[in-house]
N, C-alpha and C positions, 0 to 999 in steps of 0.2 A: 301048362297053364300060363296065361299072360299076367304079368305083374306090372306094378306102377313104381316109378322112381322119380323123386322130386329133387334129387341131388344136382342134376346138371341144368336145371331150368330156373330162369328168373321169374319173380312174381310179376303179375300184371297189376298195375296201379292206376286207379281212376281217381284223381284228386277232386274232380267235380262231384262225383258220387260219394267221396270219402270211403272208398272200398278198395280192397286189394284181394287178389286171388293167387293161390299157388298154381304152379304148372308142373306137369309130370310128363314123362315119356313112358311108353309101353314096351316091355321087353319080355323075353323068355330065355331060359337057360336050356341048351340042347343036351343031348345024351353024353356029349364029350365034356360038358362043364363050361362051354363057351356062352357068353351073354350076347344075345342078338336083339338089337333095338328094332322095333317094328313101327314106331310112330315118332313124329316130331313132338316138341313141347305143346301140350294141350292144357288149356285153362280148366282148373277144377272148379266148376260152377257150384258145386255142393259144399265147398269149404271157404266161404268168403271171410276176409279179415276186416274188422271195422277200424277205420283210420280216425284218430282223435288228435286234438291239440295238446302239446306239452310245452308249457312256458318255462319249465325248469331247465331246459337246455339252452335258453336264450337270455340275452341281456335286454334291458329296456333301452329303446332308442330315444335319445334326448334331442329333441328338435328345438334349438334355441331361436330359430326364426319365428316359429309359431308359438313358442313357449309352452311346449307340451312334452310330456313323458309318454312315449308310445310303447305299451307292452307288446312283445313279440313272442311267437310260439313256433315250434316245429310240428310237423305232422308225422305221427308215428303209428305203428301197429305192432302187434305181437304175432309172430309167425307160428307155424305148426310145431316148431322145436322149442317154443317158449322164449325165443330171442326177440328183443326190441329192435325193430327196423325203422329207420328214418325215411319217410316217403318224400319229405320236402324239408329244406333247411329253414332257418329262422325268417319269419315274415310277420307283418302286422297281425296281431291277434284279433280274432273275430269274437272272442268271448269277453275280453276286458277292454273297456273304452279308454281312450287317451286321458291322461291325468294332467291337470294344469301345473306348470312350473311357476313357482313363486319366488321372487327375489326378496332377500332379507339381509339386514345388516346386523341383526341381533348377535349372531355367533362370530362376527368378524370384528377385527380391530381397525385402527386407522394407521395407514402407512405414511411415514414421514420422509419427505424428499428434502433433505437439508440443503443440498446443492441447488435445487430448483426453488427453494423458499416456499414450499407449500406441502400440505398433507392431503392424502387421498382417502376418502371413505371407502372401505372394502365391503363387498357384499358377496353372498353366495346364492345359488339357486337350489331349491328343494322341491320335492313333491311328496304327497301323502298317499299311501296305499294301505288299505286295510287298517287304518289307524296308526300306521307306523310312518314316521318322517324319514325320507331318504335324501342324502346329499347328492345333488346332481352335478355340482361343480365346486372347485375349491374357492376360497376367498380371492376376489380379484378387484382391481381398482375400478371405481365408478367415475362418472363425470362430476361428482360432488367433491369439491376441494376446499381447503381452508388455508388462507395465507398465513405465513409465519410473521409474528410480531416480536421485535426485540424489545424487551422490557427491562428498564433499569430501576424504576421506582414503582411503588404500589399506589393505590388510590389515596392513601393518607400522606403521600409525599416521601415516605421513607424508602431507603434502598432495599430492594429484594435480595441483594447480595452485598456483603461487606466489601468495600473497596480495599485494594491492597496498597498500603502506603509504605514508602521507603524513605525514611527521614534522612538516611545517609546521603542518598542521591537526590533528595528533595523532589521525588516523583510520586504520583499516585496512578494506579491502574484500576479503572472501573470494571465492574463485572455485571453481566446481564444474563437473562434467561430468555429462551424462546417460548412463546405461548401461542395457542390457537383458541379460537372461540367457536364452540359447537353448540347450537341450540340456545344461544344466549349465555352460555356458561364458558368462562375462560379457564384454561388449564395449562400448566407448564409442561413442556415436552423435553426440556433439557435441564441439566444441573447448571450451577453457576459457571459461567465461562468468562475468563479475563479478556479484555480488549487486547488487540494486537499492538496497540500503541498506548503510551502513557502520557500524562500531562504533568506540567510542572506544579510543584507546591510553591506557593507564593508567600513571602514573608512580608508582614506589615506591622508597624508600631501603633496603628490605629486601635484605640481602646485600651492601650497599655501605658497611658501617660500619667498614671497616678504614681508619684514618687514614693508614696508610702509602701508600695508593693515592689519597689525596685530592690536590688541587692546593693548594699552600701558597705564599702571597705573603708571604715573610718580611719584605720591606721595608715592606709595608703592614700587616703584622701580622694578616693575614686568611688563613684556610684555607677552602677551598670543598669542601663535601661532594659526594657523588655520588648519582646515582639511575639507575635503569634503567626501561625501558618494556616493557609486555607487553599482550597482548590475550587474550581467552578463545578457546581453540581449539574448533572445531566437532567434534562427535562423528563 
């Protein structure tokens, strides 16, 4: 009797028709137990496999030129042994339409470039699929920038940071903070930072001419005048 063997033949795949067929050879076993093949691989027309899309094997293609997230799928079928066979690798899905990529700054912070003297607004791209939001890119710098402003005083004229005075050396070192303005609202981005240079504390007797407030050494017959110290306030 002639028998069929599917072991040595590859399946026939028609991606246009989304159908695959197994192939077999015909053989017989003679009286001495030898296997004799009597035909080449022949398509089994009576046992077609249906080819379907499987998006689970593929990642979404992120097209930042057109700002679309494009679902991809592989073409697969199940053979006569129950194994899943890939008929074609990942390509654009015909079942799921492309999804729009949306740029958002909500989940991103602002990156500060202190050397460059400006801050960059960061944004990320996302897309929504089946009600779930997916991140398409990490937070990255945009063209929106905020210049750094060095601030010594507030709107009321008071120092935002207490100056560092050294009465021994008669110097004062002013301190400042960096701030940026986003959407009309200003916010500090650094702590108090001392200037790299100091300015002199100046002595003056102006306003100290009232002798009643001086120190008088009656026994020695000496009176000591007074003076006060000041420095120029930053604008």
